PLY file of the C-alpha trace (Angstrom):
ply
format ascii 1.0
element vertex 71
property float x
property float y
property float z
element edge 70
property int vertex1
property int vertex2
end_header
-28.41 -0.56 -15.13
-24.99 -1.71 -16.12
-23.11 -3.68 -13.69
-19.38 -4.66 -13.72
-17.85 -6.73 -10.77
-13.93 -6.74 -10.55
-12.29 -9.24 -8.08
-8.90 -8.57 -7.05
-6.32 -10.18 -4.48
-6.64 -8.31 -1.42
-4.10 -5.48 -0.93
-2.51 -5.66 -4.43
-4.13 -2.39 -5.91
-4.19 1.07 -4.40
-7.11 3.42 -3.74
-6.24 5.30 -6.94
-6.17 2.21 -9.06
-9.62 1.30 -7.78
-10.85 4.68 -8.77
-9.47 4.32 -12.12
-11.25 0.83 -12.60
-14.63 2.48 -11.65
-14.00 5.70 -13.75
-12.79 3.93 -17.00
-15.33 1.07 -16.62
-17.79 3.82 -16.23
-16.79 5.43 -19.64
-16.68 2.38 -21.12
-20.20 1.56 -20.48
-21.33 5.02 -21.40
-19.57 4.69 -24.71
-21.33 1.44 -25.36
-24.75 2.23 -24.18
-24.88 6.12 -24.48
-24.07 8.66 -21.95
-27.77 7.92 -20.19
-26.07 4.61 -18.82
-23.43 6.71 -16.86
-25.70 7.69 -13.93
-26.82 3.98 -13.37
-23.71 2.36 -13.83
-22.88 0.30 -10.79
-18.98 -0.92 -10.58
-17.86 -2.96 -7.66
-14.46 -3.65 -6.91
-14.13 -6.48 -4.49
-10.88 -7.51 -2.71
-10.51 -11.45 -2.16
-8.46 -12.57 1.01
-5.21 -14.24 0.14
-5.98 -17.87 -0.73
-9.63 -17.09 -0.99
-9.89 -18.49 -4.64
-8.36 -20.87 -6.92
-8.01 -21.98 -10.64
-8.01 -25.57 -11.77
-8.31 -26.91 -8.15
-5.30 -25.08 -6.92
-5.36 -22.47 -4.17
-3.86 -19.18 -5.29
-1.81 -17.09 -2.88
-0.10 -13.75 -3.56
3.25 -16.08 -3.00
2.15 -18.18 -6.11
1.20 -15.42 -8.45
4.33 -13.57 -7.44
2.63 -10.37 -5.94
3.59 -8.60 -2.67
0.79 -6.44 -1.17
0.63 -2.68 -2.16
1.70 -0.45 0.98
0 1
1 2
2 3
3 4
4 5
5 6
6 7
7 8
8 9
9 10
10 11
11 12
12 13
13 14
14 15
15 16
16 17
17 18
18 19
19 20
20 21
21 22
22 23
23 24
24 25
25 26
26 27
27 28
28 29
29 30
30 31
31 32
32 33
33 34
34 35
35 36
36 37
37 38
38 39
39 40
40 41
41 42
42 43
43 44
44 45
45 46
46 47
47 48
48 49
49 50
50 51
51 52
52 53
53 54
54 55
55 56
56 57
57 58
58 59
59 60
60 61
61 62
62 63
63 64
64 65
65 66
66 67
67 68
68 69
69 70
């Protein structure tokens, strides 16, 4: 079963953008592995709370990456 896990800052993408990530990722796996993979491809879009992750020992926040939450 192909599996993809996307982690994004909470509140920065819309439901439509999540759907697009899922659809396009599934299409990509089907292109690579054949259409038989489509039915078993699992795509997870996981929202990480603000300041819930970091890079290089520095906590990332929406303010630091210059993003505002999506309405």
